[in-house]
C-alpha positions in Angstrom: 100.4 -67.3 4.3 97.2 -66.2 3.1 95.7 -65.7 6.5 98.8 -63.7 7.5 98.4 -61.3 4.5 94.7 -60.8 5.6 95.7 -59.9 9.2 98.5 -57.4 8.1 96.5 -55.8 5.6 96.7 -57.3 2.2 99.6 -57.7 -0.1 101.4 -54.5 0.5 101.5 -55.0 4.3 99.9 -51.5 5.2 96.3 -50.7 6.4 94.3 -48.1 4.6 92.4 -46.0 7.0 88.8 -45.6 6.7 87.7 -42.0 5.1 86.5 -39.5 7.5 83.3 -38.9 5.6 82.7 -42.6 5.8 83.3 -42.7 9.6 80.8 -39.7 10.0 78.2 -41.6 7.9 78.7 -44.7 9.9 78.4 -42.9 13.2 75.3 -41.0 12.0 73.7 -44.1 10.9 74.3 -45.6 14.2 72.8 -42.7 16.1 69.9 -42.6 13.9 69.6 -46.5 14.4 69.6 -46.1 18.1 67.1 -43.2 18.2 64.5 -45.0 16.0 65.0 -48.2 17.9 64.6 -46.5 21.2 61.3 -44.8 19.9 60.2 -48.2 18.8 60.7 -49.6 22.2 59.1 -46.7 23.9 55.8 -47.2 21.5 55.8 -51.0 22.3 56.0 -50.2 26.0 53.2 -47.5 25.8 51.1 -50.2 23.7 51.8 -52.7 26.5 50.7 -50.3 29.1 47.4 -49.7 27.2 46.9 -53.4 26.8 47.3 -54.0 30.6 45.1 -51.0 31.4 42.5 -51.5 28.7 42.3 -55.3 28.3 43.0 -55.3 24.6 45.6 -54.3 22.1 45.5 -50.8 21.0 46.8 -50.1 17.4 48.7 -46.8 17.1 48.8 -45.9 13.4 51.7 -44.3 11.8 49.6 -41.4 10.4 49.3 -39.9 14.0 53.0 -39.2 13.8 52.6 -37.2 10.3 51.4 -33.5 10.4 47.9 -32.8 9.1 49.1 -31.1 6.0 50.8 -34.2 4.8 47.8 -36.3 4.9 45.9 -33.8 2.4 48.4 -34.1 -0.2 47.0 -35.3 -3.8 49.1 -38.6 -3.5 46.8 -39.8 -0.6 43.6 -39.0 -2.8 44.8 -41.4 -5.6 42.8 -44.8 -5.8 45.8 -46.7 -7.3 49.5 -46.7 -7.2 51.4 -44.5 -4.8 48.3 -43.1 -2.9 47.1 -46.8 -2.1 50.6 -47.7 -1.0 50.9 -44.6 1.0 47.6 -45.0 2.7 48.6 -48.6 3.6 51.9 -47.5 5.1 50.2 -44.8 7.0 48.0 -47.5 8.6 50.6 -49.8 9.7 51.3 -49.8 13.4 53.8 -47.0 14.4 56.1 -49.3 16.2 56.6 -51.5 13.1 57.3 -48.3 11.0 59.9 -47.2 13.6 61.5 -50.6 13.7 61.9 -50.7 9.8 63.4 -47.5 9.8 65.9 -48.4 12.5 66.8 -51.6 10.6 67.5 -49.7 7.5 70.0 -47.4 9.4 71.6 -50.4 10.9 72.0 -52.0 7.5 73.8 -48.8 6.1 76.0 -48.9 9.1 76.7 -52.6 8.6 77.5 -52.1 4.9 79.9 -49.0 5.5 81.6 -51.1 8.1 82.0 -54.0 5.7 83.2 -51.8 3.0 86.0 -50.3 5.1 87.1 -53.8 6.3 87.3 -55.0 2.6 89.3 -51.9 1.8 91.8 -52.9 4.6 92.0 -56.3 3.3 90.4 -58.0 6.4 88.2 -60.4 4.3 87.3 -60.9 0.7 84.7 -58.9 -1.2 81.0 -60.1 -1.3 81.4 -61.2 -5.0 83.9 -63.7 -3.9 86.4 -62.7 -6.7 89.6 -63.1 -4.2 88.6 -66.5 -3.3 88.1 -67.6 -7.0 91.6 -66.6 -7.7 93.1 -68.3 -4.7 94.2 -65.1 -3.0 
């Protein structure tokens, strides 16, 4: 009986459609995920090409992607705190940075889909409240 209620959309028997803004946000997150993931793959392929041609791994730092005026901001001049963290992030390989950004957009898409499915009653909330009550 419980599984049947979950399949037909909860207690009332009707399914709520996901909101238009949620669908657009989910689609935009997916497009950005694919774009950043593709850029990451291209950078890795280029680094592989340089490795084969040069005989050693070539690090492409993230700061090569940033415009010059960003690198002269006062934040970069700081010795502690945000400046140090910013400089470290800019020295990480570009492919890793693109991959992290792609995974963030994938996570946003996944959370939006999960929220829509919870609203439709397809499975219980992440907190497990429905399970504890025996629903």
